[in-house]
N, C-alpha and C positions, 0 to 999 in steps of 0.2 A: 466823611472820608471819601476820597475819590475812588471810583470803581477801578479795581486792579485789572480785571479781565474784560476784554471786549465782549459784548453780547454774542458775537459770532462763535465764541468758544463753546457756548451751549450746543450749537449745532455740530461743531467739530468733535465734541466729546461723545455725542450720540453716534456720530458716524464712526468714530474710532472704536467704540464698544461693539457696535454691530459688525464692523470690519474684523475685529479681533475674533469674535465668535465665528464668523464666516470662515476666516482663514484657518482657525483651529479645527473646525469641522472638515474643511477641505484637506488639511494635513492628515487627520485621522483616516479619512476616506482613502487618501493616496497611499498611506502606509499599509492599510488593509489590502489594497490592490497589489502592492508590491509583495506582500506575504502570500498572496494567492496566485501570483503570476507563475507561469511554467519555469521561469528562470530560478525562482525560489523553491517551488514545490517539486520541480523536475518531472512534472506530469507530461507524458508523451515525449519525453526526451530519452532516447536510447543511450545507455551508459556504455562507455568504452571498457572493454574487458581484455585481460591478457590473452584469452582465447575467444574467438567470436562464436560462442555457443548459441545455437539456434533452437529455441523451444519449438518453433514451427516445424522444423525438420524432425526433431526427435519425438514430439508429441503427436502432431498431425500426420507427419509423413510415416513415422515408424510405429506409432501407436504405443509408445512407452508410457506407462502409468507414472503419475507424480511420485508415488512412493518408492519407485525403483531408485531414484536419486535422493529424494528427500525422505530418507528411511525413518526418521524419528518424529515425523509430523503427527502421528497418531498417539504418541506416548510422551511427548516432551513439549515444553514451552516453545522450543525452537524447531523449525522444520528441518534444519540441518543442511549443510552444504556437502555434497558428496565428496568423499575422499578420492584421490587420483586413481586408486585401484579400482573404483567403480567404473570410471571412464575407460581404464585399460582392460576391463573385463570384455569390452567389445573392441576397443581400438588397438589391442595387441594383434587382432586378426583383420579388422576392417579399417581401411585408410591408415594402416600402420606406418606408412612412410610419407604421409601428407605433410608438407612444410608447415601448414598452419597449426598442426597439432604437435609441433616440436616442444612447445612449452609443457604440454601434458606429459610427453615422454621424458623430458628432463626432470619434471617433478617426480615422476615415478622412479627414475634412476637415482636421484639425490635424496629421495624421501623427504622433500620439502614441499609443503602444500602450495597450491596455486593461490596467488594473492588476488582473489576475485573482488570486484568492487560491489559493495552492498547496494542494491537498488531499493529495497524496502527496509530502510534503516530508521527505526523509531528512536527518538531521544531516550537517554538513559532514565529519565524520570517517568517514562510511560511503560507500564508492564502489559505485555500481550502474550497469551498462552495459545499456541496453535492447537494443542490437543483438545482443549475444552471446546473450541469453536468447531472442530471437526466432529467431536462427539455430539454436539448440539445441532448438527445438520447445516452448517454454514459452509458453502462450497468454496473451493480454491479461487474460482473465477470471480466470486463476489468481491474479493479484495484485490486480487492480482490481475483481473481482466482476462481477456481471451489470450492466454499465453500460447495457445496453439496457433495463433496468427502472428506471433512476434518473432521475426527472424533474429532480432536482438532484443534483449529484455528492456522494458521501460516501465515506469510507474504509471498505472492506470488511474489511481486515485491520489488525492492530496495527502492522505493519512493525518490530516488536521483533526483536532479534537471535535469540531462540529460535525465532521463526517462520521467519526466513530459514534458520537452520541445519536446521530440520526438513526443508526442501526440499533443501538442499545435501547432507544425509546420505543422502537417498534420492531422487535426481532422477528416477529411472524412474517414481516414483509420480505424477508430474505432467506427464510428457512427452506430446505429442500429435503427429500428423503435421504437418509444416511447413506444408502447404497449408491447415491448419485453425487456425493460430495466431491469426488475426484473426476467427475465427468465434465469435459469441456464443451460437450454438445448438448447439455441439458438446457431445455427451454423454460425459463421462469413462468411463461404464460401457460404452461401445462398444468399448473395448479391454480385453483380458484382461491379467493381470499379465505373462504370457509375451510378449505382443505389445508391451507397454510396454518390457520389458527388451530386446527385439530392436531397438526403435527407439533405445533408449539406447545400445546398442552401435553402431548405424549412425551416430548423430549424435555418437559419441564423448563421451558424457556421463560425467563422473567425480564422485565424492563429494569436493567441495572444501570443506574446513572449516578450512584454515589461516587464521590471523588476517590475513595479508597479502592474502588473496583480496578482502576487502572494506575493510580498513583499510590504506591505502597512503600 
């Protein structure tokens, strides 16, 4: 029987197989880069808000504690977005006729909440409890970054699963004294590794990487 395929097809087949593997790997790598790009993760991208609220001004400039606005952070899974009456507690007296705060005044008059844009918005399939992290000595800036230096709020971390797991595998690396959880000026280098591990034992921190920890 006559040969159907020319011998050169052997080389062509090998090149095709190698090329397919190469391009598949390149496609997976490219997709991973897209998923981690700031365009997708919104890392370091300031989000537009109905009112240009400045954490830098309120936290660093005025020294307002996180819990004044995020009142439920110690007791609830959610840190809580402050109601308009919290804003008006100050702004009924201070900057009470500033044009940029008209949306706040209108919200107070109409009793309709301000439609803030969520910056740290986890997908619905991921469960996160603020209160347990606060109780275990994990500071606000660990996840949210130096909010006291943000004139507009942006996401400091990707919030991807691998980022969460890095902390859950070694929680002692990020623990701090409970009394400094809300401090934006706390220096992580102020504790040695041994001191962190001692705190982790005191707070009963454990490496929790089971799927059910976050996916319930």
